[in-house]
VEXVEX-242720 format. One line per field, with one value per residue (C-alpha): residue number from 1; residue in three letters; x, y, z. Coordinates in steps of 0.5 Angstrom, whole numbers, plus 500, padded with zeros to 3 digits. Layout:
<atoms>
num: [NUM_...] .
residu: [ALA_...] .
xx: [X_...] .
yy: [Y_...] .
zz: [Z_...] .
</atoms>
This chain:
<atoms>
num: [1_2_3_4_5_6_7_8_9_10_11_12_13_14_15_16_17_18_19_20_21_22_23_24_25_26_27_28_29_30_31_32_33_34_35_36_37_38_39_40_41_42_43_44_45_46_47_48_49_50_51_52_53_54_55_56_57_58_59_60_61_62_63_64_65_66_67_68_69_70_71_72_73_74_75_76_77_78_79_80_81_82_83_84_85_86_87_88_89_90_91_92_93_94_95_96_97_98_99_100_101_102_103_104_105_106_107_108_109_110_111_112_113_114_115_116_117_118_119_120_121_122_123_124_125_126_127_128_129_130_131_132_133_134_135_136_137_138_139_140_141_142_143_144_145_146_147_148_149_150_151_152_153_154_155_156_157_158_159_160_161_162_163_164_165_166_167_168_169_170_171_172_173_174_175_176_177_178_179_180_181_182_183_184_185_186_187_188_189_190_191_192_193_194_195_196_197_198_199_200_201_202_203_204_205_206_207_208_209_210_211_212_213_214_215_216_217_218_219_220_221_222_223_224_225_226_227_228_229_230_231_232_233_234_235_236_237_238_239_240_241_242_243_244_245_246_247_248_249_250_251_252_253_254_255_256_257_258] .
residu: [UNK_UNK_UNK_UNK_UNK_UNK_UNK_UNK_UNK_UNK_UNK_UNK_UNK_UNK_UNK_UNK_UNK_UNK_UNK_UNK_UNK_UNK_UNK_UNK_UNK_UNK_UNK_UNK_UNK_UNK_UNK_UNK_UNK_UNK_UNK_UNK_UNK_UNK_UNK_UNK_UNK_UNK_UNK_UNK_UNK_UNK_UNK_UNK_UNK_UNK_UNK_UNK_UNK_UNK_UNK_UNK_UNK_UNK_UNK_UNK_UNK_UNK_UNK_UNK_UNK_UNK_UNK_UNK_UNK_UNK_UNK_UNK_UNK_UNK_UNK_UNK_UNK_UNK_UNK_UNK_UNK_UNK_UNK_UNK_UNK_UNK_UNK_UNK_UNK_UNK_UNK_UNK_UNK_UNK_UNK_UNK_UNK_UNK_UNK_UNK_UNK_UNK_UNK_UNK_UNK_UNK_UNK_UNK_UNK_UNK_UNK_UNK_UNK_UNK_UNK_UNK_UNK_UNK_UNK_UNK_UNK_UNK_UNK_UNK_UNK_UNK_UNK_UNK_UNK_UNK_UNK_UNK_UNK_UNK_UNK_UNK_UNK_UNK_UNK_UNK_UNK_UNK_UNK_UNK_UNK_UNK_UNK_UNK_UNK_UNK_UNK_UNK_UNK_UNK_UNK_UNK_UNK_UNK_UNK_UNK_UNK_UNK_UNK_UNK_UNK_UNK_UNK_UNK_UNK_UNK_UNK_UNK_UNK_UNK_UNK_UNK_UNK_UNK_UNK_UNK_UNK_UNK_UNK_UNK_UNK_UNK_UNK_UNK_UNK_UNK_UNK_UNK_UNK_UNK_UNK_UNK_UNK_UNK_UNK_UNK_UNK_UNK_UNK_UNK_UNK_UNK_UNK_UNK_UNK_UNK_UNK_UNK_UNK_UNK_UNK_UNK_UNK_UNK_UNK_UNK_UNK_UNK_UNK_UNK_UNK_UNK_UNK_UNK_UNK_UNK_UNK_UNK_UNK_UNK_UNK_UNK_UNK_UNK_UNK_UNK_UNK_UNK_UNK_UNK_UNK_UNK_UNK_UNK_UNK_UNK_UNK_UNK_UNK_UNK_UNK_UNK_UNK_UNK] .
xx: [479_473_467_472_470_478_477_473_479_484_482_482_489_492_488_492_499_498_497_502_507_508_509_502_504_498_497_491_488_483_479_479_474_467_462_456_455_457_458_461_454_451_455_453_458_458_465_464_461_465_469_470_471_479_478_473_478_484_481_479_486_488_484_487_494_492_489_494_500_495_491_488_480_477_474_467_468_463_463_459_465_472_477_484_488_489_486_484_487_484_485_488_494_501_508_510_504_504_510_508_502_503_498_498_499_495_499_505_501_498_505_507_502_504_510_508_504_508_507_510_509_507_504_502_501_497_497_495_499_501_507_506_512_513_509_517_519_514_514_520_519_514_518_523_518_515_523_523_517_519_526_523_517_524_522_526_525_527_521_520_518_515_512_509_509_508_513_514_521_519_522_517_512_506_509_509_503_500_504_510_505_506_500_502_510_508_504_497_494_485_482_478_473_471_475_483_486_491_497_498_505_507_507_514_515_522_526_531_537_532_528_534_536_529_528_535_532_526_528_522_524_531_528_524_527_521_519_511_509_503_501_495_492_486_492_493_498_502_503_504_510_513_513_517_521_524_524_528_532_534_532_534_541_543_539_542_535_535] .
yy: [489_492_491_484_476_474_467_469_474_469_465_470_472_466_465_472_470_462_466_472_467_469_476_479_484_486_492_491_496_498_503_511_515_513_517_513_512_505_502_495_493_494_488_484_485_489_490_486_489_493_494_499_498_499_493_489_490_488_481_481_482_477_471_472_472_465_462_465_461_455_454_448_447_441_436_433_426_424_428_427_425_424_428_427_426_430_438_442_449_453_453_455_455_460_458_465_470_471_474_479_482_490_492_500_504_510_510_509_504_501_500_497_492_490_489_484_480_480_484_489_496_501_508_513_521_520_519_522_528_525_530_536_534_535_529_526_527_523_518_517_516_511_506_507_504_498_495_495_492_487_486_484_480_475_474_471_474_482_486_491_499_503_510_514_521_525_527_531_534_539_537_541_547_541_540_546_548_542_542_549_553_551_550_543_544_545_540_540_538_536_531_524_525_529_526_525_529_526_531_530_531_536_534_535_538_543_543_536_539_543_536_533_537_537_529_528_532_527_522_518_516_516_510_506_501_502_508_509_514_516_519_523_518_523_526_518_513_516_523_518_515_521_523_517_517_523_521_516_519_526_525_517_516_522_519_513_510_503] .
zz: [507_510_503_502_504_506_503_498_496_498_492_486_489_488_481_480_481_478_472_472_474_481_480_484_488_493_496_502_507_511_506_505_506_503_499_504_511_513_506_508_512_504_503_509_514_520_526_532_539_541_535_529_522_521_527_523_516_520_522_515_513_518_516_509_511_515_508_504_508_507_513_512_513_518_512_513_516_510_505_499_495_497_501_500_504_511_512_506_504_500_492_488_492_490_494_496_495_502_503_497_500_502_508_506_513_516_522_526_530_523_520_527_526_519_521_527_522_516_511_507_509_503_505_501_500_507_514_521_523_529_531_527_523_515_513_509_518_519_514_516_523_521_517_522_528_523_522_528_529_524_527_535_531_530_522_517_511_510_508_503_503_499_498_493_490_485_482_475_471_467_460_455_455_456_462_465_462_467_473_472_475_483_488_492_493_501_505_507_513_513_517_514_517_525_529_524_523_517_513_505_504_498_490_486_479_478_473_473_477_482_483_484_489_492_492_495_501_503_508_507_500_503_508_503_498_493_491_487_482_482_474_470_467_466_460_458_455_451_456_462_459_456_465_467_462_464_471_469_464_467_475_477_475_479_486_485_483_480] .
</atoms>
């Protein structure tokens, strides 16, 4: 959201949702570290005095949410063409899209903020290392904090919460060649900028029986209601169909996933 004009983005999102007949699920966030210094400045954006790029991204998100809610603009009393009665909202407007916006939260604090703003929670395989505990434990705690904040905010609807995982059931020699050699069975820790210590969640690659056991012990998957699978797009559509079908047929039923 650091790079986005929230009103243009609302127009595009409204159009996409109307075209798809209300099926758009839109994930947004402040944005990840980038290849250039202060890249948003090249797009004409600058944080407010004393603020950060993260503050700016959240401010853009708040404007975006207000517009999706139908917050109107005050019409010109002397327009070139007659205005319709009342205030003017941004068009195209898609009813219900406001409830299908997800915030990609990298910390407990931003998850709480997302709950307060009425957004669904999208938590990936990376978050701030805030306690030194295993990734899935920290992520589960993040989800609990989000749900507590949602309840305190008094929203009427039930929120959705997703987590992302790399999961590969080793079904044949091709799977074992790609993912059966290990190396990602443990969390890793690093720095995503000069001062933010981050923890990266492990991946899962094993025979189905072992995979079921490992995934059953992942606290964050148990806390979430939606699991997003990260797939190796560079290996092509056919292989990724195989990856997903293997999980659906040989792993998901034993874990109660649908």
